[in-house]
N, C-alpha and C positions, 0 to 999 in steps of 0.2 A: 192628282191636282197639285198645283203649284200656287204659292201665295206671295204677294207683295206687301211689305210693311208701309203704312202711312202714318206719320206722326203729326199731331196737332198741338201746337203751343197756344194755350188759352189763358185769359185773364178772368178770374171770377168777378173781380171789381168791375171791370168794363163790359163784362158779358159779351166778349168778343174773342175770336181766335185769329192767329196769323194764317196766311195760306198754308194748306197742308204740305208737308215735306214728304215727298215720295222717295222711297229707297229704290235704288236701281237693282239691288240684289233680289233674286227670286229664291224663295225658300221651298224646299222639298215637301214640307208638311206644315199643317196648322201649328203644331207644337213648337217647331223650330221658330216660326214667325212670331208666335206669341211670346216665347222666351226672349227672343231678340227685342221685341217691343218693350218689355219691362226693362231690360238692360239699357236700351238706347234712351228710354225715358229718364232713367236715373242719370245717364251721362249728360243728356241735354239739360236737365234741371240743374245739375252741378256746374254746367258751363255758363249758366246765367248768373249774374251778380246776385248774391243772396238778398241784398237790400231791395232789388228790383222784384225778386220772387215774392218777398214778404209784402211789400207795398202794394203790388198788383195782384197778389194771391194767384200766382202762376201755377197752372196745372198742365201736365202733359197727358194727352189722350193718344191712343193708337188704335189702328184697326189692321186687320189682315184681310186683304182682298184677293179672292180667287182670280188667277190670270190664266189665259190660254196657254196650254203646253205647246212648245214648238219643237 
């Protein structure tokens, strides 16, 4: 099985999320995808202005979705 990472940037204050960010890279295992999800969540959070993160209570969610092997 292969997995694709999907990130979701959400605001707890507004109870809303931006459209999902789909990674074009396909991972060979759930573990690889999950590890990348944690790392990319941190990178994404750090790339957003900290004032905006604090004001809007931004959180980054992710999921690993199984994809068809080709």
